[in-house]
C-alpha positions as CSV (number, residue, x, y, z in Angstrom):
1,M,165.9,84.4,157.1
2,K,166.3,82.7,153.8
3,T,166.5,79.0,153.3
4,S,169.2,77.4,151.1
5,Y,166.5,77.5,148.3
6,G,166.1,81.3,148.7
7,N,162.7,81.1,150.4
8,E,162.0,83.6,153.1
9,V,161.0,82.0,156.4
10,S,160.3,83.3,159.9
11,V,162.5,82.2,162.7
12,Y,161.3,82.2,166.3
13,D,162.6,81.1,169.7
14,L,161.7,77.8,171.3
15,E,159.0,79.4,173.5
16,R,157.2,81.0,170.5
17,T,157.4,77.7,168.6
18,I,155.7,75.8,171.6
19,C,153.0,78.5,171.7
20,D,152.4,78.2,167.9
21,M,152.0,74.4,168.4
22,V,149.5,74.9,171.2
23,R,147.6,77.4,169.1
24,S,147.3,74.9,166.3
25,H,147.0,71.7,168.4
26,K,143.9,70.5,166.5
27,R,145.9,70.5,163.3
28,E,149.2,69.4,164.8
29,G,147.7,66.7,167.0
30,E,147.7,66.7,170.8
31,E,150.3,63.9,171.1
32,K,152.7,65.9,169.0
33,V,152.2,69.0,171.2
34,L,152.6,67.0,174.4
35,K,155.8,65.4,173.1
36,A,157.2,68.9,172.3
37,I,156.2,70.2,175.7
38,K,157.7,67.2,177.5
39,G,161.0,67.8,175.6
40,Y,160.8,71.5,176.5
41,I,160.3,70.7,180.2
42,S,163.1,68.1,180.2
43,G,165.5,70.4,178.4
44,T,168.0,72.8,179.9
45,D,167.7,75.7,177.5
46,K,164.3,77.2,178.4
47,D,162.7,80.3,179.6
48,V,159.4,79.3,181.2
49,K,158.5,82.9,182.1
50,R,158.8,83.9,178.4
51,L,156.7,80.9,177.4
52,F,153.9,81.9,179.6
53,D,154.2,85.5,178.7
54,Y,153.8,84.5,175.0
55,A,150.8,82.3,176.0
56,E,149.2,85.4,177.6
57,Q,149.9,87.5,174.6
58,F,148.3,84.9,172.3
59,H,145.4,84.3,174.6
60,I,146.3,80.6,175.0
61,S,147.3,80.5,178.7
62,L,144.6,78.0,179.7
63,S,145.4,75.7,176.8
64,L,149.1,75.8,177.5
65,Y,148.5,75.2,181.2
66,K,146.4,72.1,180.4
67,F,149.1,70.7,178.1
68,W,151.8,71.6,180.6
69,K,150.0,69.9,183.4
70,Q,149.4,66.7,181.3
71,A,153.1,66.7,180.2
72,K,154.3,67.0,183.8
73,M,151.9,64.2,184.9
74,D,153.2,62.0,182.1
75,I,156.9,62.7,183.1
76,I,156.1,61.9,186.7
77,G,154.4,58.7,185.7
78,T,157.4,57.7,183.5
79,V,159.8,58.3,186.4
80,E,157.6,56.3,188.8
81,E,157.5,53.4,186.3
82,E,161.3,53.5,185.9
83,T,161.9,53.5,189.7
84,G,159.2,51.0,190.5
85,E,157.3,53.4,192.8
């Protein structure tokens, strides 16, 4: 795809983008990756199977799982704080 400036850029789906962020989490920053995954989990337009299939292809399944687990725990903690539980 070309940008409005005529530069060629690659366009991927959301799942590939999340995997790319996990792959470069040291450069991106773990908080940024966690925020993206929390948004992904909370969103409605997602394909979790595709996400974990990509993770397997890129050999980052364990890293993605760790971020996924932390994001889920953070989301649960936020809900508990909001409900007072």
